[in-house]
C-alpha positions as CSV (number, residue, x, y, z in Angstrom):
1,M,21.3,6.0,-30.7
2,T,18.5,4.1,-29.4
3,Y,16.1,5.1,-27.2
4,N,17.0,4.7,-23.1
5,F,20.1,2.4,-24.7
6,I,22.3,3.5,-21.8
7,I,21.2,1.9,-18.5
8,P,23.5,3.3,-15.3
9,A,23.7,0.9,-13.0
10,I,23.8,1.7,-9.0
11,D,24.4,-1.6,-6.5
12,I,23.8,-0.8,-3.0
13,I,24.9,-2.2,0.0
14,D,24.0,-0.9,3.7
15,G,22.0,2.0,1.5
16,K,25.6,3.5,0.0
17,C,26.2,3.4,-3.7
18,V,28.8,0.5,-4.1
19,R,30.4,-1.9,-6.8
20,L,31.9,-5.2,-6.4
21,T,34.4,-6.9,-8.6
22,Q,33.0,-10.5,-9.8
23,G,30.4,-10.3,-8.0
24,D,32.8,-10.7,-4.7
25,Y,31.5,-9.3,-1.7
26,A,35.6,-8.4,-0.5
27,Q,36.1,-6.5,-2.9
28,K,33.7,-3.7,-2.5
29,T,34.6,0.3,-3.3
30,I,31.9,2.8,-2.1
31,Y,31.2,5.5,-4.0
32,N,28.7,7.7,-2.9
33,E,26.6,7.5,0.9
34,S,23.7,8.2,-1.5
35,P,22.3,6.3,-4.1
36,L,19.4,9.2,-4.6
37,E,22.6,12.0,-4.8
38,V,24.0,9.6,-8.1
39,A,20.4,8.6,-9.5
40,K,19.7,12.6,-9.5
41,Q,23.0,13.0,-12.0
42,F,22.6,10.1,-14.1
43,E,19.1,12.5,-14.5
44,A,20.4,15.8,-15.0
45,A,22.4,14.1,-17.8
46,G,19.2,13.0,-19.5
47,L,19.4,9.4,-18.6
48,Q,16.3,7.3,-18.2
49,R,16.7,4.0,-17.4
50,L,18.1,2.6,-13.9
51,H,19.6,-0.5,-12.9
52,L,19.2,-0.8,-8.7
53,V,20.6,-4.0,-7.6
54,D,20.0,-5.2,-3.9
55,L,23.1,-6.3,-3.2
56,D,22.4,-7.1,0.6
57,G,19.0,-8.9,-0.9
58,A,21.0,-11.1,-3.3
59,K,23.4,-11.8,-0.3
60,A,20.2,-12.8,1.9
61,G,17.7,-14.4,-0.2
62,A,15.3,-11.5,0.7
63,V,14.3,-7.7,-0.7
64,K,16.4,-5.4,1.6
65,N,17.0,-1.9,0.2
66,W,13.6,-1.1,-0.5
67,K,13.6,2.2,1.1
68,V,16.7,3.2,-1.3
69,L,14.3,1.9,-4.4
70,E,11.2,4.2,-3.3
71,A,13.2,7.4,-2.4
72,I,14.5,7.0,-6.4
73,A,11.4,6.0,-7.7
74,S,9.7,9.2,-5.7
75,N,12.1,11.8,-6.1
76,T,13.3,10.9,-10.1
77,S,11.3,10.3,-13.4
78,L,13.8,7.7,-13.8
79,V,12.3,4.0,-15.1
80,I,14.1,1.6,-12.6
81,D,14.3,-1.8,-12.6
82,F,15.3,-3.1,-9.3
83,G,16.9,-7.0,-8.4
84,G,18.7,-8.8,-5.6
85,G,16.9,-11.4,-3.2
86,I,13.5,-11.3,-5.6
87,K,12.7,-14.9,-4.2
88,T,9.1,-14.7,-2.9
89,Q,5.8,-13.0,-4.7
90,K,6.0,-10.8,-1.4
91,D,9.3,-9.4,-2.7
92,V,8.1,-9.2,-6.1
93,D,5.0,-6.8,-4.5
94,I,7.2,-4.7,-2.6
95,V,9.2,-4.0,-5.4
96,F,6.2,-3.0,-7.3
97,Q,4.8,-0.9,-4.5
98,S,7.9,0.7,-3.9
99,G,8.0,2.3,-7.4
100,A,9.8,-0.1,-9.8
101,A,8.8,-0.3,-13.3
102,L,10.6,-3.7,-13.9
103,A,11.7,-6.9,-11.1
104,T,14.9,-7.9,-12.0
105,V,15.0,-12.0,-11.3
106,G,18.5,-14.2,-12.2
107,S,18.6,-16.9,-9.7
108,I,14.8,-17.8,-9.1
109,A,14.4,-18.5,-13.1
110,V,17.1,-21.1,-13.0
111,K,16.2,-22.9,-9.7
112,D,12.4,-22.6,-9.6
113,K,10.8,-22.2,-13.0
114,P,7.8,-22.6,-11.8
115,T,7.2,-20.1,-9.0
116,F,9.0,-17.7,-11.6
117,T,6.7,-19.1,-14.3
118,S,3.7,-17.9,-12.2
119,W,4.9,-14.4,-11.9
120,L,5.1,-14.1,-15.6
121,Q,1.6,-15.9,-15.7
122,E,-0.2,-13.2,-12.7
123,Y,2.1,-9.8,-13.5
124,G,2.3,-10.0,-17.5
125,A,6.0,-10.8,-18.8
126,G,6.8,-7.0,-20.2
127,K,6.9,-6.3,-15.7
128,F,10.1,-8.7,-15.3
129,L,14.2,-8.1,-16.8
130,L,15.2,-11.6,-16.7
131,G,19.3,-11.5,-15.9
132,A,21.4,-14.3,-17.1
133,D,24.7,-14.5,-15.9
134,V,27.1,-16.4,-18.1
135,K,30.6,-18.7,-17.2
136,D,32.0,-20.5,-20.5
137,E,28.2,-20.3,-21.7
138,M,27.2,-22.0,-19.1
139,I,24.6,-19.7,-16.4
140,A,25.8,-19.1,-13.1
141,I,24.2,-18.6,-10.0
142,G,24.7,-17.5,-6.4
143,G,26.4,-14.5,-6.9
144,W,28.2,-16.4,-9.7
145,L,29.9,-18.5,-6.8
146,E,27.7,-21.8,-8.4
147,T,28.0,-22.7,-12.4
148,T,25.3,-24.8,-13.8
149,K,25.1,-27.1,-16.3
150,I,22.2,-25.0,-18.2
151,N,23.8,-23.9,-21.8
152,I,22.8,-20.1,-22.2
153,Y,21.1,-20.6,-25.4
154,D,18.9,-23.5,-23.6
155,F,18.0,-21.1,-21.3
156,I,16.7,-18.1,-23.1
157,E,15.0,-20.5,-25.2
158,S,12.7,-21.6,-22.7
159,Y,11.7,-17.9,-21.1
160,I,11.3,-16.8,-25.1
161,Q,8.7,-19.6,-24.8
162,L,6.9,-17.7,-22.1
163,G,6.7,-14.3,-23.3
164,V,9.6,-12.8,-21.6
165,Q,11.3,-10.0,-24.1
166,Q,14.1,-8.5,-22.5
167,I,17.0,-10.0,-20.9
168,F,20.3,-8.8,-19.8
169,C,23.2,-10.8,-20.0
170,T,26.4,-10.6,-18.1
171,D,29.8,-12.5,-18.8
172,V,30.9,-13.2,-15.2
173,S,34.6,-13.1,-16.6
174,K,34.4,-9.7,-17.5
175,D,32.3,-7.9,-14.8
176,G,34.0,-5.2,-13.0
177,K,37.4,-5.7,-14.3
178,L,36.9,-2.7,-17.5
179,E,38.6,-4.9,-19.6
180,G,35.7,-5.0,-22.7
181,P,32.5,-6.8,-22.8
182,S,31.8,-9.7,-24.2
183,L,31.0,-9.2,-27.6
184,E,31.0,-12.6,-29.8
185,L,28.8,-14.1,-26.9
186,Y,26.6,-11.4,-27.5
187,K,26.8,-11.0,-31.6
188,N,26.1,-15.2,-31.2
189,I,23.1,-14.5,-28.8
190,I,21.2,-12.2,-31.1
191,A,22.2,-14.3,-34.4
192,K,20.0,-17.0,-32.5
193,F,17.0,-15.1,-31.2
194,P,16.7,-12.0,-33.3
195,T,13.9,-10.5,-31.9
196,L,15.1,-10.6,-28.2
197,H,15.5,-7.5,-26.1
198,L,18.9,-8.4,-25.4
199,I,21.1,-5.7,-23.0
200,A,24.6,-5.9,-22.1
201,S,26.0,-6.0,-18.8
202,G,29.8,-6.4,-17.5
203,G,33.2,-5.5,-18.7
204,V,32.6,-1.5,-21.2
205,A,35.4,-0.1,-19.9
206,N,34.7,3.7,-22.6
207,I,32.5,5.3,-24.9
208,D,34.2,3.1,-28.2
209,D,32.9,0.0,-26.4
210,V,29.2,1.4,-26.1
211,Y,28.7,2.0,-29.6
212,Q,30.4,-1.6,-30.1
213,L,27.6,-3.2,-28.3
214,Q,25.1,-1.0,-30.3
215,E,26.5,-2.1,-33.8
216,A,26.7,-5.3,-32.4
217,G,22.5,-5.6,-32.3
218,C,22.5,-4.8,-28.4
219,T,19.1,-2.7,-27.4
220,G,21.0,-1.4,-24.2
221,V,24.1,-1.7,-22.3
222,I,24.3,-1.5,-18.3
223,I,27.1,0.8,-17.1
224,G,28.6,0.5,-13.5
225,K,32.0,1.0,-12.8
226,A,33.3,2.7,-16.0
227,I,31.3,5.9,-14.9
228,Y,32.3,5.4,-11.1
229,E,36.0,5.3,-12.2
230,N,35.8,8.1,-14.8
231,R,36.2,5.9,-17.6
232,I,33.1,7.5,-18.9
233,S,31.8,10.6,-18.5
234,L,28.2,12.1,-17.7
235,E,29.0,14.6,-20.5
236,E,29.7,11.8,-23.0
237,L,26.6,10.0,-21.5
238,R,24.7,13.5,-21.9
239,Q,25.7,13.8,-25.6
240,I,24.1,10.5,-26.3
241,A,21.3,11.1,-24.5
242,S,20.6,14.0,-26.6
243,L,21.2,12.5,-29.8
244,K,18.6,9.8,-28.8
245,K,15.7,12.8,-28.7
246,E,16.7,14.4,-32.0
């Protein structure tokens, strides 16, 4: 298993660890009152990355839960990517100042390419994790409420040209449903962009899915609900983490 392949996810609403189904705020499950406690469990299992999502920020269009980020960054050694509501340079600065290694962006890269391009130039493309939410191979934005006419392959191509190297791709139809990931979509993207660091997101239901994604050529996998619903145990993740270090 490649270095940092497993990326557990923590989604935050009102400072609590939650999960949504298909991005629907009405389908919310609270898993833990303390995201820091959850992050420490991941770290104890030997994991080194964390995908932290500010759902309040995503809804409000401005970063809200930066104090949760600050607490996790200060009390663990996890390499954190943080997203949700990053719309201005002030948001970007808050995210980096609060301890994130990477700022995760999605909608702004679709809606306001000049602004995102200016950030890539100022901070460096390596400081951003670009999120591509996809519905029938078209980019979806606004918490997946809106499907654009932008093809996923054109979207990736345009940002690879600007130096972006890491993209995580979520098939909206799969997310939070524990029905398995979109292997064919990921294989198609990797075939077209072999140098891209593609991180799979959405649909992972068990440890076999994780191995299939690795075999498909993904460089990482974001796992959320499967962990919280005990479909994948921390012990299984610990074993994978120990394999990496041997």
